[in-house]
C-alpha positions in Angstrom: -7.2 -1.0 -3.7 -5.2 -4.0 -2.7 -5.7 -7.3 -4.5 -8.8 -9.5 -3.7 -9.5 -7.5 -0.5 -10.4 -4.4 -2.7 -9.6 -2.1 0.2 -7.7 1.2 -0.1 -4.7 1.3 2.1 -3.3 4.8 1.5 -6.6 6.7 1.7 -6.9 7.7 5.4 -10.1 9.8 4.9 -11.8 6.7 3.5 -10.4 4.4 6.1 -11.7 6.7 8.9 -15.1 6.9 7.2 -15.2 3.1 6.8 -14.3 2.7 10.4 -17.2 4.8 11.5 -19.6 3.0 9.2 -18.3 -0.4 10.4 -18.7 0.5 14.1 -22.3 1.7 13.6 -23.1 -1.5 11.6 -21.4 -3.7 14.2 -19.0 -5.1 11.5 -16.3 -6.0 13.9 -13.9 -7.7 11.5 -14.1 -4.8 9.0 -13.8 -2.3 11.8 -10.6 -3.9 13.0 -9.3 -4.0 9.5 -10.0 -0.2 9.0 -8.4 0.6 12.4 -5.4 -1.5 11.5 -4.9 0.4 8.2 -5.0 3.7 10.1 -2.6 2.5 12.8 -0.3 1.0 10.1 -0.1 4.3 8.2 0.7 6.3 11.3 3.3 3.7 12.3 4.9 4.0 8.8 5.1 7.7 9.1 6.7 7.3 12.6 9.3 5.0 11.1 10.1 7.7 8.5 10.4 10.3 11.3 12.8 8.1 13.3 14.9 7.1 10.3 15.0 10.1 8.1 14.6 12.7 10.8 14.2 15.8 8.6 11.1 17.8 7.5 12.9 19.0 4.4 14.5 17.0 1.6 18.2 16.6 2.7 19.9 13.9 0.6 21.5 11.3 2.9 22.0 7.6 3.2 19.0 7.5 5.6 16.6 7.7 2.6 18.2 4.5 1.3 17.5 2.8 4.7 13.9 4.0 4.6 13.4 2.6 1.1 14.9 -0.8 2.2 12.5 -0.9 5.1 9.6 -0.1 2.8 10.7 -2.9 0.5 10.8 -5.3 3.5 7.2 -4.3 4.5 6.0 -4.9 0.9 7.7 -8.3 0.8 6.0 -9.3 4.1 2.7 -8.0 2.9 3.0 -10.1 -0.3 3.6 -13.2 1.8 0.6 -12.5 3.9 -1.6 -11.8 0.9 -0.5 -15.2 -0.7 -2.0 -16.7 2.5 -5.1 -14.5 2.3 -4.3 -12.9 5.7 -5.8 -9.5 6.4 -2.7 -8.4 8.3 -1.3 -7.7 4.8 -3.5 -4.6 4.7 -1.9 -2.7 7.6 1.6 -3.8 6.4 1.0 -2.2 3.0 -0.5 0.8 4.7 2.6 1.1 6.8 4.7 1.1 3.7 2.5 3.9 2.2 2.8 5.9 5.4 6.6 5.5 5.3 6.7 6.5 1.7 4.4 9.5 2.2 6.4 10.9 5.1 9.9 10.4 3.5 9.8 13.8 1.8 7.7 16.4 3.6 9.0 19.6 2.1 11.0 20.5 -1.0 11.7 24.2 -1.9 8.5 25.3 -0.2 6.3 22.6 -1.5 4.6 20.0 0.8 5.2 16.7 -0.9 2.8 13.8 -0.3 3.4 11.0 -2.7 0.3 9.0 -1.7 -2.0 12.0 -1.0 -3.5 12.9 -4.4 -6.2 15.1 -2.8 -3.4 17.5 -1.6 -1.7 17.4 -5.0 -4.9 18.3 -6.8 -5.6 21.0 -4.3 -2.2 22.6 -4.8 -2.5 22.3 -8.6 -5.9 23.9 -8.5 -4.7 26.8 -6.3 -1.8 27.5 -8.6 -4.1 27.5 -11.7 -6.4 29.9 -9.8 -3.5 32.3 -9.3 -2.6 31.9 -13.0 -6.2 32.8 -14.0 -6.0 35.9 -11.9 -2.7 37.0 -13.6 -0.7 36.3 -10.4 2.8 35.1 -10.5 3.4 31.4 -9.8 6.4 29.1 -10.1 6.1 27.2 -13.3 8.4 24.4 -12.1 6.3 23.8 -9.0 3.2 23.4 -11.1 5.0 21.0 -13.4 6.5 19.1 -10.5 3.1 18.5 -8.8 1.5 17.6 -12.1 4.2 15.1 -12.8 3.6 13.5 -9.4 -0.1 13.3 -10.1 0.3 11.6 -13.5 3.0 9.3 -12.1 0.5 8.2 -9.4 -2.1 7.5 -12.1 0.4 5.5 -14.3 1.5 3.6 -11.2 -2.1 2.7 -10.5 -2.5 1.3 -14.0 0.7 -0.6 -13.8 -0.2 -2.0 -10.4 -3.5 -3.2 -11.7 -1.9 -4.9 -14.7 0.7 -6.5 -12.4 -2.0 -7.7 -10.0 -3.8 -9.3 -12.9 -0.6 -10.9 -14.2 1.0 -12.3 -11.1 -1.4 -11.6 -8.3 -0.2 -10.7 -4.8 3.4 -11.6 -5.8 3.6 -8.2 -7.6 4.1 -6.6 -4.2 7.1 -8.8 -3.7 8.5 -7.5 -7.0 7.9 -3.9 -5.9 9.5 -4.7 -2.6 12.6 -6.1 -4.3 12.7 -2.9 -6.4 12.6 -0.7 -3.2 15.3 -2.8 -1.5 17.6 -2.6 -4.6 17.0 1.1 -5.1 17.5 1.8 -1.4 20.7 -0.2 -1.3 22.1 1.6 -4.4 21.2 5.0 -2.9 22.8 4.1 0.4 25.9 3.0 -1.4 25.9 6.1 -3.6 25.6 8.4 -0.6 28.3 6.4 1.3 30.7 6.9 -1.6 29.8 10.6 -2.1 28.3 10.0 -5.5 25.0 11.7 -4.7 26.8 14.9 -3.5 28.7 15.1 -6.7 25.6 14.7 -8.8 23.7 17.3 -6.7 26.5 19.8 -7.2 26.4 19.2 -10.9 22.6 19.6 -11.2 21.0 23.1 -11.8 19.0 24.3 -8.8 15.2 25.0 -9.3 14.5 28.7 -9.5 13.3 30.3 -6.3 11.0 32.7 -8.1 9.4 32.8 -11.5 6.1 33.3 -13.3 3.8 31.3 -15.4 2.9 33.3 -18.4 -0.7 34.1 -19.0 -1.7 34.0 -22.6 
């Protein structure tokens, strides 16, 4: 949920459901807000498609540019929230769509950093295979579980930041994205990322999760 509007901006299933309810109830303002959230999310994903231009994770300076755009969107949303403007909601939704689409595939995994339903589904399927004594990649299960818990911790930290500084917390996160994106762009421009990737061990292609 986002600040005093208490409206989810990354949950498209809920946004579409709310849109239907608002249309039936003739709540024009809320319906426009829900539609704006949906359009914003799609627009953010479109920006990622135009900037990153890859279905799979291919380290390049374009990810840095995408992160800086995300930071700018969060900064603009923070300004709008401080003025209690509902346009902040689609702005944050656009940032979520951009973030969600930045990495679509990694070693056979579909990565959706704001789509917890998909994460939980994949984790559940892997656990089901484990129960049936089927081979699964342990690192994939650990990777998805880490994203799940990171999302939860981020929610707690976001709530604490909102209680501490209010809508300005989005500006802080936006600054973090801009700085991180700028550093990543600089690192790829200087070839630092390629050197680090060559030094890192690659995740195993196959493996099994032992059944005790």
